[in-house]
PDB file of N, H, CA, C and O in Angstrom:
ATOM      1  N   UNK A   1      -5.690 110.718 -50.798  1.00  0.00           N
ATOM      2  CA  UNK A   1      -5.956 109.149 -50.668  1.00  0.00           C
ATOM      3  C   UNK A   1      -7.240 108.867 -51.414  1.00  0.00           C
ATOM      4  O   UNK A   1      -8.224 109.599 -51.311  1.00  0.00           O
ATOM      5  N   UNK A   2      -7.192 107.560 -52.322  1.00  0.00           N
ATOM      6  H   UNK A   2      -6.393 106.965 -52.405  1.00  0.00           H
ATOM      7  CA  UNK A   2      -8.266 107.207 -53.142  1.00  0.00           C
ATOM      8  C   UNK A   2      -9.364 106.663 -52.131  1.00  0.00           C
ATOM      9  O   UNK A   2      -9.154 106.496 -50.929  1.00  0.00           O
ATOM     10  N   UNK A   3     -10.506 106.421 -52.751  1.00  0.00           N
ATOM     11  H   UNK A   3     -10.676 106.557 -53.727  1.00  0.00           H
ATOM     12  CA  UNK A   3     -11.604 105.760 -51.988  1.00  0.00           C
ATOM     13  C   UNK A   3     -11.228 104.262 -51.960  1.00  0.00           C
ATOM     14  O   UNK A   3     -10.433 103.774 -52.763  1.00  0.00           O
ATOM     15  N   UNK A   4     -11.723 103.704 -51.181  1.00  0.00           N
ATOM     16  H   UNK A   4     -12.369 104.100 -50.528  1.00  0.00           H
ATOM     17  CA  UNK A   4     -11.513 102.114 -50.815  1.00  0.00           C
ATOM     18  C   UNK A   4     -12.613 101.486 -51.745  1.00  0.00           C
ATOM     19  O   UNK A   4     -13.801 101.807 -51.723  1.00  0.00           O
ATOM     20  N   UNK A   5     -12.077 100.604 -52.511  1.00  0.00           N
ATOM     21  H   UNK A   5     -11.112 100.344 -52.528  1.00  0.00           H
ATOM     22  CA  UNK A   5     -12.891  99.905 -53.495  1.00  0.00           C
ATOM     23  C   UNK A   5     -13.521  98.731 -52.580  1.00  0.00           C
ATOM     24  O   UNK A   5     -12.852  98.149 -51.725  1.00  0.00           O
ATOM     25  N   UNK A   6     -14.989  98.421 -52.871  1.00  0.00           N
ATOM     26  H   UNK A   6     -15.532  98.894 -53.565  1.00  0.00           H
ATOM     27  CA  UNK A   6     -15.313  97.150 -52.208  1.00  0.00           C
ATOM     28  C   UNK A   6     -15.018  95.971 -52.965  1.00  0.00           C
ATOM     29  O   UNK A   6     -14.818  96.053 -54.177  1.00  0.00           O
ATOM     30  N   UNK A   7     -14.968  94.714 -52.258  1.00  0.00           N
ATOM     31  H   UNK A   7     -15.130  94.647 -51.273  1.00  0.00           H
ATOM     32  CA  UNK A   7     -14.478  93.503 -52.752  1.00  0.00           C
ATOM     33  C   UNK A   7     -15.757  93.060 -53.656  1.00  0.00           C
ATOM     34  O   UNK A   7     -16.843  92.886 -53.105  1.00  0.00           O
ATOM     35  N   UNK A   8     -15.614  92.895 -54.948  1.00  0.00           N
ATOM     36  H   UNK A   8     -14.731  93.036 -55.396  1.00  0.00           H
ATOM     37  CA  UNK A   8     -16.730  92.874 -55.960  1.00  0.00           C
ATOM     38  C   UNK A   8     -17.435  91.411 -55.524  1.00  0.00           C
ATOM     39  O   UNK A   8     -18.660  91.296 -55.476  1.00  0.00           O
ATOM     40  N   UNK A   9     -16.638  90.454 -55.253  1.00  0.00           N
ATOM     41  H   UNK A   9     -15.643  90.547 -55.292  1.00  0.00           H
ATOM     42  CA  UNK A   9     -17.073  88.962 -55.002  1.00  0.00           C
ATOM     43  C   UNK A   9     -17.978  89.154 -53.771  1.00  0.00           C
ATOM     44  O   UNK A   9     -19.124  88.704 -53.774  1.00  0.00           O
ATOM     45  N   UNK A  10     -17.512  89.764 -52.809  1.00  0.00           N
ATOM     46  H   UNK A  10     -16.581  90.129 -52.807  1.00  0.00           H
ATOM     47  CA  UNK A  10     -18.235  89.817 -51.495  1.00  0.00           C
ATOM     48  C   UNK A  10     -19.484  90.641 -51.717  1.00  0.00           C
ATOM     49  O   UNK A  10     -20.502  90.335 -51.096  1.00  0.00           O
ATOM     50  N   UNK A  11     -19.483  91.634 -52.531  1.00  0.00           N
ATOM     51  H   UNK A  11     -18.656  91.883 -53.036  1.00  0.00           H
ATOM     52  CA  UNK A  11     -20.502  92.673 -52.747  1.00  0.00           C
ATOM     53  C   UNK A  11     -21.784  91.808 -53.427  1.00  0.00           C
ATOM     54  O   UNK A  11     -22.969  92.058 -53.204  1.00  0.00           O
ATOM     55  N   UNK A  12     -21.346  90.870 -54.193  1.00  0.00           N
ATOM     56  H   UNK A  12     -20.384  90.667 -54.374  1.00  0.00           H
ATOM     57  CA  UNK A  12     -22.474  90.169 -54.928  1.00  0.00           C
ATOM     58  C   UNK A  12     -23.082  88.911 -54.097  1.00  0.00           C
ATOM     59  O   UNK A  12     -24.101  88.333 -54.473  1.00  0.00           O
ATOM     60  N   UNK A  13     -22.374  88.552 -52.958  1.00  0.00           N
ATOM     61  H   UNK A  13     -21.546  89.022 -52.653  1.00  0.00           H
ATOM     62  CA  UNK A  13     -22.786  87.412 -52.156  1.00  0.00           C
ATOM     63  C   UNK A  13     -23.581  87.934 -50.893  1.00  0.00           C
ATOM     64  O   UNK A  13     -24.497  87.248 -50.442  1.00  0.00           O
ATOM     65  N   UNK A  14     -23.253  89.084 -50.349  1.00  0.00           N
ATOM     66  H   UNK A  14     -22.509  89.642 -50.716  1.00  0.00           H
ATOM     67  CA  UNK A  14     -23.833  89.619 -48.992  1.00  0.00           C
ATOM     68  C   UNK A  14     -24.694  90.806 -49.153  1.00  0.00           C
ATOM     69  O   UNK A  14     -24.459  91.685 -49.982  1.00  0.00           O
ATOM     70  N   UNK A  15     -25.703  90.811 -48.336  1.00  0.00           N
ATOM     71  H   UNK A  15     -25.893  90.097 -47.663  1.00  0.00           H
ATOM     72  CA  UNK A  15     -26.466  92.044 -48.486  1.00  0.00           C
ATOM     73  C   UNK A  15     -26.747  92.657 -46.926  1.00  0.00           C
ATOM     74  O   UNK A  15     -26.876  91.871 -45.988  1.00  0.00           O
ATOM     75  N   UNK A  16     -26.816  93.844 -46.764  1.00  0.00           N
ATOM     76  H   UNK A  16     -26.712  94.483 -47.526  1.00  0.00           H
ATOM     77  CA  UNK A  16     -26.846  94.311 -45.432  1.00  0.00           C
ATOM     78  C   UNK A  16     -28.363  94.651 -45.026  1.00  0.00           C
ATOM     79  O   UNK A  16     -29.099  95.279 -45.786  1.00  0.00           O
ATOM     80  N   UNK A  17     -28.701  94.261 -43.973  1.00  0.00           N
ATOM     81  H   UNK A  17     -28.102  93.751 -43.356  1.00  0.00           H
ATOM     82  CA  UNK A  17     -30.134  94.491 -43.575  1.00  0.00           C
ATOM     83  C   UNK A  17     -30.410  95.872 -42.938  1.00  0.00           C
ATOM     84  O   UNK A  17     -29.457  96.629 -42.758  1.00  0.00           O
ATOM     85  N   UNK A  18     -31.570  96.216 -42.612  1.00  0.00           N
ATOM     86  H   UNK A  18     -32.344  95.600 -42.758  1.00  0.00           H
ATOM     87  CA  UNK A  18     -31.889  97.468 -42.026  1.00  0.00           C
ATOM     88  C   UNK A  18     -31.232  97.775 -40.783  1.00  0.00           C
ATOM     89  O   UNK A  18     -30.978  98.925 -40.425  1.00  0.00           O
ATOM     90  N   UNK A  19     -30.920  96.583 -40.030  1.00  0.00           N
ATOM     91  H   UNK A  19     -31.127  95.649 -40.320  1.00  0.00           H
ATOM     92  CA  UNK A  19     -30.237  96.876 -38.658  1.00  0.00           C
ATOM     93  C   UNK A  19     -28.832  96.670 -38.719  1.00  0.00           C
ATOM     94  O   UNK A  19     -28.152  96.617 -37.694  1.00  0.00           O
ATOM     95  N   UNK A  20     -28.328  96.542 -39.935  1.00  0.00           N
ATOM     96  H   UNK A  20     -28.881  96.585 -40.768  1.00  0.00           H
ATOM     97  CA  UNK A  20     -26.850  96.489 -40.150  1.00  0.00           C
ATOM     98  C   UNK A  20     -26.157  95.084 -40.179  1.00  0.00           C
ATOM     99  O   UNK A  20     -24.955  94.968 -40.423  1.00  0.00           O
ATOM    100  N   UNK A  21     -26.957  94.057 -39.925  1.00  0.00           N
ATOM    101  H   UNK A  21     -27.932  94.152 -39.727  1.00  0.00           H
ATOM    102  CA  UNK A  21     -26.444  92.639 -40.040  1.00  0.00           C
ATOM    103  C   UNK A  21     -26.434  92.219 -41.571  1.00  0.00           C
ATOM    104  O   UNK A  21     -27.159  92.696 -42.444  1.00  0.00           O
ATOM    105  N   UNK A  22     -25.492  91.256 -41.720  1.00  0.00           N
ATOM    106  H   UNK A  22     -24.903  90.869 -41.010  1.00  0.00           H
ATOM    107  CA  UNK A  22     -25.297  90.830 -43.023  1.00  0.00           C
ATOM    108  C   UNK A  22     -26.016  89.473 -43.284  1.00  0.00           C
ATOM    109  O   UNK A  22     -26.090  88.655 -42.366  1.00  0.00           O
ATOM    110  N   UNK A  23     -26.539  89.215 -44.493  1.00  0.00           N
ATOM    111  H   UNK A  23     -26.479  89.879 -45.238  1.00  0.00           H
ATOM    112  CA  UNK A  23     -27.342  88.173 -44.954  1.00  0.00           C
ATOM    113  C   UNK A  23     -26.691  87.635 -46.200  1.00  0.00           C
ATOM    114  O   UNK A  23     -26.211  88.325 -47.099  1.00  0.00           O
ATOM    115  N   UNK A  24     -26.737  86.131 -46.139  1.00  0.00           N
ATOM    116  H   UNK A  24     -27.127  85.570 -45.409  1.00  0.00           H
ATOM    117  CA  UNK A  24     -26.167  85.216 -47.344  1.00  0.00           C
ATOM    118  C   UNK A  24     -27.043  84.230 -47.600  1.00  0.00           C
ATOM    119  O   UNK A  24     -27.836  83.761 -46.785  1.00  0.00           O
ATOM    120  N   UNK A  25     -26.891  83.865 -48.879  1.00  0.00           N
ATOM    121  H   UNK A  25     -26.246  84.247 -49.541  1.00  0.00           H
ATOM    122  CA  UNK A  25     -27.559  82.685 -49.437  1.00  0.00           C
ATOM    123  C   UNK A  25     -26.763  81.469 -48.893  1.00  0.00           C
ATOM    124  O   UNK A  25     -25.561  81.632 -48.681  1.00  0.00           O
ATOM    125  N   UNK A  26     -27.316  80.303 -48.657  1.00  0.00           N
ATOM    126  H   UNK A  26     -28.292  80.171 -48.829  1.00  0.00           H
ATOM    127  CA  UNK A  26     -26.707  78.936 -48.485  1.00  0.00           C
ATOM    128  C   UNK A  26     -26.148  78.307 -49.540  1.00  0.00           C
ATOM    129  O   UNK A  26     -26.695  78.419 -50.637  1.00  0.00           O
ATOM    130  N   UNK A  27     -25.139  77.650 -49.420  1.00  0.00           N
ATOM    131  H   UNK A  27     -24.694  77.559 -48.529  1.00  0.00           H
ATOM    132  CA  UNK A  27     -24.369  77.031 -50.561  1.00  0.00           C
ATOM    133  C   UNK A  27     -25.023  75.479 -50.580  1.00  0.00           C
ATOM    134  O   UNK A  27     -25.852  75.103 -49.752  1.00  0.00           O
ATOM    135  N   UNK A  28     -24.541  74.714 -51.587  1.00  0.00           N
ATOM    136  H   UNK A  28     -23.867  75.019 -52.260  1.00  0.00           H
ATOM    137  CA  UNK A  28     -24.827  73.341 -51.868  1.00  0.00           C
ATOM    138  C   UNK A  28     -26.365  73.355 -52.490  1.00  0.00           C
ATOM    139  O   UNK A  28     -27.120  72.457 -52.116  1.00  0.00           O
ATOM    140  N   UNK A  29     -26.750  74.139 -53.232  1.00  0.00           N
ATOM    141  H   UNK A  29     -26.137  74.869 -53.536  1.00  0.00           H
ATOM    142  CA  UNK A  29     -28.135  74.152 -53.780  1.00  0.00           C
ATOM    143  C   UNK A  29     -28.253  74.340 -55.350  1.00  0.00           C
ATOM    144  O   UNK A  29     -29.292  74.654 -55.931  1.00  0.00           O
ATOM    145  N   UNK A  30     -26.999  74.093 -55.957  1.00  0.00           N
ATOM    146  H   UNK A  30     -26.155  73.838 -55.484  1.00  0.00           H
ATOM    147  CA  UNK A  30     -26.902  74.269 -57.497  1.00  0.00           C
ATOM    148  C   UNK A  30     -26.968  73.044 -58.164  1.00  0.00           C
ATOM    149  O   UNK A  30     -27.578  72.998 -59.233  1.00  0.00           O
ATOM    150  N   UNK A  31     -26.346  71.868 -57.625  1.00  0.00           N
ATOM    151  H   UNK A  31     -25.851  71.905 -56.757  1.00  0.00           H
ATOM    152  CA  UNK A  31     -26.425  70.664 -58.579  1.00  0.00           C
ATOM    153  C   UNK A  31     -26.243  69.496 -57.527  1.00  0.00           C
ATOM    154  O   UNK A  31     -26.137  69.671 -56.313  1.00  0.00           O
ATOM    155  N   UNK A  32     -26.223  68.304 -58.165  1.00  0.00           N
ATOM    156  H   UNK A  32     -26.309  68.162 -59.151  1.00  0.00           H
ATOM    157  CA  UNK A  32     -26.250  66.991 -57.512  1.00  0.00           C
ATOM    158  C   UNK A  32     -27.432  67.026 -56.423  1.00  0.00           C
ATOM    159  O   UNK A  32     -27.205  66.732 -55.249  1.00  0.00           O
ATOM    160  N   UNK A  33     -28.577  67.364 -56.832  1.00  0.00           N
ATOM    161  H   UNK A  33     -28.761  67.603 -57.786  1.00  0.00           H
ATOM    162  CA  UNK A  33     -29.753  67.597 -55.992  1.00  0.00           C
ATOM    163  C   UNK A  33     -30.616  66.177 -55.886  1.00  0.00           C
ATOM    164  O   UNK A  33     -31.475  66.049 -55.013  1.00  0.00           O
ATOM    165  N   UNK A  34     -30.354  65.241 -56.734  1.00  0.00           N
ATOM    166  H   UNK A  34     -29.656  65.345 -57.443  1.00  0.00           H
ATOM    167  CA  UNK A  34     -31.207  64.091 -56.562  1.00  0.00           C
ATOM    168  C   UNK A  34     -31.113  63.274 -55.143  1.00  0.00           C
ATOM    169  O   UNK A  34     -32.093  62.778 -54.587  1.00  0.00           O
ATOM    170  N   UNK A  35     -29.837  63.222 -54.678  1.00  0.00           N
ATOM    171  H   UNK A  35     -29.041  63.625 -55.130  1.00  0.00           H
ATOM    172  CA  UNK A  35     -29.416  62.637 -53.478  1.00  0.00           C
ATOM    173  C   UNK A  35     -29.742  63.358 -52.353  1.00  0.00           C
ATOM    174  O   UNK A  35     -29.744  62.771 -51.271  1.00  0.00           O
ATOM    175  N   UNK A  36     -30.034  64.593 -52.419  1.00  0.00           N
ATOM    176  H   UNK A  36     -30.033  65.070 -53.298  1.00  0.00           H
ATOM    177  CA  UNK A  36     -30.430  65.448 -51.316  1.00  0.00           C
ATOM    178  C   UNK A  36     -31.891  65.293 -50.898  1.00  0.00           C
ATOM    179  O   UNK A  36     -32.711  65.163 -51.807  1.00  0.00           O
ATOM    180  N   UNK A  37     -32.307  65.291 -49.652  1.00  0.00           N
ATOM    181  H   UNK A  37     -31.641  65.397 -48.914  1.00  0.00           H
ATOM    182  CA  UNK A  37     -33.723  65.274 -49.420  1.00  0.00           C
ATOM    183  C   UNK A  37     -34.411  66.397 -49.570  1.00  0.00           C
ATOM    184  O   UNK A  37     -33.718  67.412 -49.510  1.00  0.00           O
ATOM    185  N   UNK A  38     -35.793  66.583 -49.783  1.00  0.00           N
ATOM    186  H   UNK A  38     -36.356  65.758 -49.832  1.00  0.00           H
ATOM    187  CA  UNK A  38     -36.617  67.515 -50.036  1.00  0.00           C
ATOM    188  C   UNK A  38     -36.355  68.428 -48.761  1.00  0.00           C
ATOM    189  O   UNK A  38     -36.139  69.619 -48.982  1.00  0.00           O
ATOM    190  N   UNK A  39     -36.356  67.994 -47.496  1.00  0.00           N
ATOM    191  H   UNK A  39     -36.532  67.026 -47.316  1.00  0.00           H
ATOM    192  CA  UNK A  39     -36.047  68.744 -46.201  1.00  0.00           C
ATOM    193  C   UNK A  39     -35.029  69.579 -46.329  1.00  0.00           C
ATOM    194  O   UNK A  39     -35.088  70.782 -46.076  1.00  0.00           O
ATOM    195  N   UNK A  40     -33.894  68.881 -46.791  1.00  0.00           N
ATOM    196  H   UNK A  40     -33.846  67.904 -46.997  1.00  0.00           H
ATOM    197  CA  UNK A  40     -32.624  69.607 -46.980  1.00  0.00           C
ATOM    198  C   UNK A  40     -32.554  70.665 -47.897  1.00  0.00           C
ATOM    199  O   UNK A  40     -31.951  71.700 -47.610  1.00  0.00           O
ATOM    200  N   UNK A  41     -33.131  70.497 -49.004  1.00  0.00           N
ATOM    201  H   UNK A  41     -33.620  69.657 -49.237  1.00  0.00           H
ATOM    202  CA  UNK A  41     -33.154  71.423 -50.032  1.00  0.00           C
ATOM    203  C   UNK A  41     -33.934  72.509 -49.877  1.00  0.00           C
ATOM    204  O   UNK A  41     -33.648  73.580 -50.412  1.00  0.00           O
ATOM    205  N   UNK A  42     -35.215  72.299 -48.974  1.00  0.00           N
ATOM    206  H   UNK A  42     -35.447  71.429 -48.540  1.00  0.00           H
ATOM    207  CA  UNK A  42     -35.973  73.219 -48.712  1.00  0.00           C
ATOM    208  C   UNK A  42     -35.393  74.298 -47.516  1.00  0.00           C
ATOM    209  O   UNK A  42     -35.715  75.482 -47.416  1.00  0.00           O
ATOM    210  N   UNK A  43     -34.575  73.649 -46.760  1.00  0.00           N
ATOM    211  H   UNK A  43     -34.314  72.687 -46.841  1.00  0.00           H
ATOM    212  CA  UNK A  43     -33.915  74.351 -45.721  1.00  0.00           C
ATOM    213  C   UNK A  43     -32.881  75.430 -46.405  1.00  0.00           C
ATOM    214  O   UNK A  43     -32.782  76.563 -45.935  1.00  0.00           O
ATOM    215  N   UNK A  44     -32.180  75.039 -47.452  1.00  0.00           N
ATOM    216  H   UNK A  44     -32.261  74.119 -47.834  1.00  0.00           H
ATOM    217  CA  UNK A  44     -31.164  75.741 -48.183  1.00  0.00           C
ATOM    218  C   UNK A  44     -31.854  76.855 -48.936  1.00  0.00           C
ATOM    219  O   UNK A  44     -31.117  77.735 -49.380  1.00  0.00           O
ATOM    220  N   UNK A  45     -33.108  76.951 -49.140  1.00  0.00           N
ATOM    221  H   UNK A  45     -33.707  76.236 -48.779  1.00  0.00           H
ATOM    222  CA  UNK A  45     -33.807  77.967 -49.803  1.00  0.00           C
ATOM    223  C   UNK A  45     -33.724  79.426 -48.994  1.00  0.00           C
ATOM    224  O   UNK A  45     -33.673  80.489 -49.613  1.00  0.00           O
ATOM    225  N   UNK A  46     -33.719  79.363 -47.756  1.00  0.00           N
ATOM    226  H   UNK A  46     -33.761  78.500 -47.253  1.00  0.00           H
ATOM    227  CA  UNK A  46     -33.866  80.694 -47.150  1.00  0.00           C
ATOM    228  C   UNK A  46     -32.380  81.235 -46.933  1.00  0.00           C
ATOM    229  O   UNK A  46     -31.404  80.488 -46.863  1.00  0.00           O
ATOM    230  N   UNK A  47     -32.331  82.581 -46.838  1.00  0.00           N
ATOM    231  H   UNK A  47     -33.124  83.188 -46.894  1.00  0.00           H
ATOM    232  CA  UNK A  47     -31.068  83.154 -46.637  1.00  0.00           C
ATOM    233  C   UNK A  47     -30.783  83.045 -45.040  1.00  0.00           C
ATOM    234  O   UNK A  47     -31.729  82.842 -44.280  1.00  0.00           O
ATOM    235  N   UNK A  48     -29.518  83.179 -44.572  1.00  0.00           N
ATOM    236  H   UNK A  48     -28.749  83.345 -45.189  1.00  0.00           H
ATOM    237  CA  UNK A  48     -29.247  83.217 -43.168  1.00  0.00           C
ATOM    238  C   UNK A  48     -28.381  84.304 -42.720  1.00  0.00           C
ATOM    239  O   UNK A  48     -27.558  84.787 -43.497  1.00  0.00           O
ATOM    240  N   UNK A  49     -28.508  84.726 -41.509  1.00  0.00           N
ATOM    241  H   UNK A  49     -29.176  84.334 -40.877  1.00  0.00           H
ATOM    242  CA  UNK A  49     -27.606  85.865 -41.066  1.00  0.00           C
ATOM    243  C   UNK A  49     -26.384  85.405 -40.805  1.00  0.00           C
ATOM    244  O   UNK A  49     -26.261  84.359 -40.167  1.00  0.00           O
ATOM    245  N   UNK A  50     -25.298  86.104 -41.251  1.00  0.00           N
ATOM    246  H   UNK A  50     -25.398  86.954 -41.769  1.00  0.00           H
ATOM    247  CA  UNK A  50     -23.816  85.904 -40.872  1.00  0.00           C
ATOM    248  C   UNK A  50     -23.571  86.049 -39.555  1.00  0.00           C
ATOM    249  O   UNK A  50     -24.125  86.877 -38.832  1.00  0.00           O
ATOM    250  N   UNK A  51     -22.516  85.033 -39.126  1.00  0.00           N
ATOM    251  H   UNK A  51     -22.066  84.360 -39.713  1.00  0.00           H
ATOM    252  CA  UNK A  51     -22.122  85.256 -37.599  1.00  0.00           C
ATOM    253  C   UNK A  51     -21.406  86.370 -37.478  1.00  0.00           C
ATOM    254  O   UNK A  51     -20.843  86.856 -38.459  1.00  0.00           O
ATOM    255  N   UNK A  52     -21.330  86.957 -36.170  1.00  0.00           N
ATOM    256  H   UNK A  52     -21.788  86.562 -35.374  1.00  0.00           H
ATOM    257  CA  UNK A  52     -20.622  88.310 -35.846  1.00  0.00           C
ATOM    258  C   UNK A  52     -19.218  88.197 -36.141  1.00  0.00           C
ATOM    259  O   UNK A  52     -18.641  89.203 -36.553  1.00  0.00           O
ATOM    260  N   UNK A  53     -18.524  87.022 -35.977  1.00  0.00           N
ATOM    261  H   UNK A  53     -18.993  86.204 -35.642  1.00  0.00           H
ATOM    262  CA  UNK A  53     -17.063  86.863 -36.232  1.00  0.00           C
ATOM    263  C   UNK A  53     -16.867  87.008 -37.636  1.00  0.00           C
ATOM    264  O   UNK A  53     -15.830  87.576 -37.981  1.00  0.00           O
ATOM    265  N   UNK A  54     -17.683  86.595 -38.549  1.00  0.00           N
ATOM    266  H   UNK A  54     -18.525  86.134 -38.269  1.00  0.00           H
ATOM    267  CA  UNK A  54     -17.434  86.784 -40.030  1.00  0.00           C
ATOM    268  C   UNK A  54     -17.850  87.999 -40.494  1.00  0.00           C
ATOM    269  O   UNK A  54     -17.324  88.509 -41.483  1.00  0.00           O
ATOM    270  N   UNK A  55     -18.864  88.590 -39.799  1.00  0.00           N
ATOM    271  H   UNK A  55     -19.291  88.175 -38.996  1.00  0.00           H
ATOM    272  CA  UNK A  55     -19.541  89.897 -40.374  1.00  0.00           C
ATOM    273  C   UNK A  55     -18.287  91.080 -40.190  1.00  0.00           C
ATOM    274  O   UNK A  55     -18.152  92.067 -40.915  1.00  0.00           O
ATOM    275  N   UNK A  56     -17.486  90.735 -39.119  1.00  0.00           N
ATOM    276  H   UNK A  56     -17.595  89.934 -38.531  1.00  0.00           H
ATOM    277  CA  UNK A  56     -16.264  91.840 -39.077  1.00  0.00           C
ATOM    278  C   UNK A  56     -15.505  91.864 -40.329  1.00  0.00           C
ATOM    279  O   UNK A  56     -15.191  92.941 -40.837  1.00  0.00           O
ATOM    280  N   UNK A  57     -15.126  90.506 -40.964  1.00  0.00           N
ATOM    281  H   UNK A  57     -15.380  89.631 -40.551  1.00  0.00           H
ATOM    282  CA  UNK A  57     -14.358  90.596 -42.082  1.00  0.00           C
ATOM    283  C   UNK A  57     -15.120  91.120 -43.324  1.00  0.00           C
ATOM    284  O   UNK A  57     -14.533  91.728 -44.219  1.00  0.00           O
ATOM    285  N   UNK A  58     -16.609  90.830 -43.349  1.00  0.00           N
ATOM    286  H   UNK A  58     -17.086  90.336 -42.623  1.00  0.00           H
ATOM    287  CA  UNK A  58     -17.242  91.112 -44.636  1.00  0.00           C
ATOM    288  C   UNK A  58     -17.476  92.747 -44.554  1.00  0.00           C
ATOM    289  O   UNK A  58     -17.499  93.363 -45.619  1.00  0.00           O
ATOM    290  N   UNK A  59     -17.630  93.377 -43.457  1.00  0.00           N
ATOM    291  H   UNK A  59     -17.612  92.877 -42.591  1.00  0.00           H
ATOM    292  CA  UNK A  59     -17.698  94.691 -43.332  1.00  0.00           C
ATOM    293  C   UNK A  59     -16.295  95.499 -44.027  1.00  0.00           C
ATOM    294  O   UNK A  59     -16.329  96.525 -44.706  1.00  0.00           O
ATOM    295  N   UNK A  60     -15.324  94.866 -43.713  1.00  0.00           N
ATOM    296  H   UNK A  60     -15.296  94.032 -43.161  1.00  0.00           H
ATOM    297  CA  UNK A  60     -14.112  95.460 -44.354  1.00  0.00           C
ATOM    298  C   UNK A  60     -13.934  95.319 -45.681  1.00  0.00           C
ATOM    299  O   UNK A  60     -13.448  96.210 -46.377  1.00  0.00           O
ATOM    300  N   UNK A  61     -14.434  93.835 -46.260  1.00  0.00           N
ATOM    301  H   UNK A  61     -14.829  93.111 -45.695  1.00  0.00           H
ATOM    302  CA  UNK A  61     -14.445  93.741 -47.655  1.00  0.00           C
ATOM    303  C   UNK A  61     -15.399  94.592 -48.425  1.00  0.00           C
ATOM    304  O   UNK A  61     -15.222  94.878 -49.610  1.00  0.00           O
ATOM    305  N   UNK A  62     -16.412  94.985 -47.714  1.00  0.00           N
ATOM    306  H   UNK A  62     -16.555  94.753 -46.752  1.00  0.00           H
ATOM    307  CA  UNK A  62     -17.461  95.856 -48.509  1.00  0.00           C
ATOM    308  C   UNK A  62     -17.039  97.341 -48.294  1.00  0.00           C
ATOM    309  O   UNK A  62     -17.745  98.249 -48.732  1.00  0.00           O
ATOM    310  N   UNK A  63     -15.959  97.566 -47.662  1.00  0.00           N
ATOM    311  H   UNK A  63     -15.385  96.828 -47.307  1.00  0.00           H
ATOM    312  CA  UNK A  63     -15.564  99.020 -47.396  1.00  0.00           C
ATOM    313  C   UNK A  63     -16.478  99.789 -46.741  1.00  0.00           C
ATOM    314  O   UNK A  63     -16.667 100.942 -47.129  1.00  0.00           O
ATOM    315  N   UNK A  64     -17.193  99.258 -45.631  1.00  0.00           N
ATOM    316  H   UNK A  64     -17.039  98.322 -45.316  1.00  0.00           H
ATOM    317  CA  UNK A  64     -18.148  99.846 -44.823  1.00  0.00           C
ATOM    318  C   UNK A  64     -17.580 100.473 -43.481  1.00  0.00           C
ATOM    319  O   UNK A  64     -18.271 101.044 -42.638  1.00  0.00           O
ATOM    320  N   UNK A  65     -16.163 100.267 -43.415  1.00  0.00           N
ATOM    321  H   UNK A  65     -15.601  99.803 -44.100  1.00  0.00           H
ATOM    322  CA  UNK A  65     -15.598 100.681 -42.183  1.00  0.00           C
ATOM    323  C   UNK A  65     -15.086  99.891 -41.089  1.00  0.00           C
ATOM    324  O   UNK A  65     -14.630 100.444 -40.088  1.00  0.00           O
TER     325      UNK A  65
END
């Protein structure tokens, strides 16, 4: 049986923390920024931890078992 390949799109978007959680960057920070408030743009800078429900799917996509 060949090795499972990881989903390359997911591999570029998610990172695994030391404790095994997944971290992702937030969306809506690439363009049309004039109408967004400074507060909103500042909050979009930080990465966030993925919810446990989504983490299960991501684990499969990254071929981590």
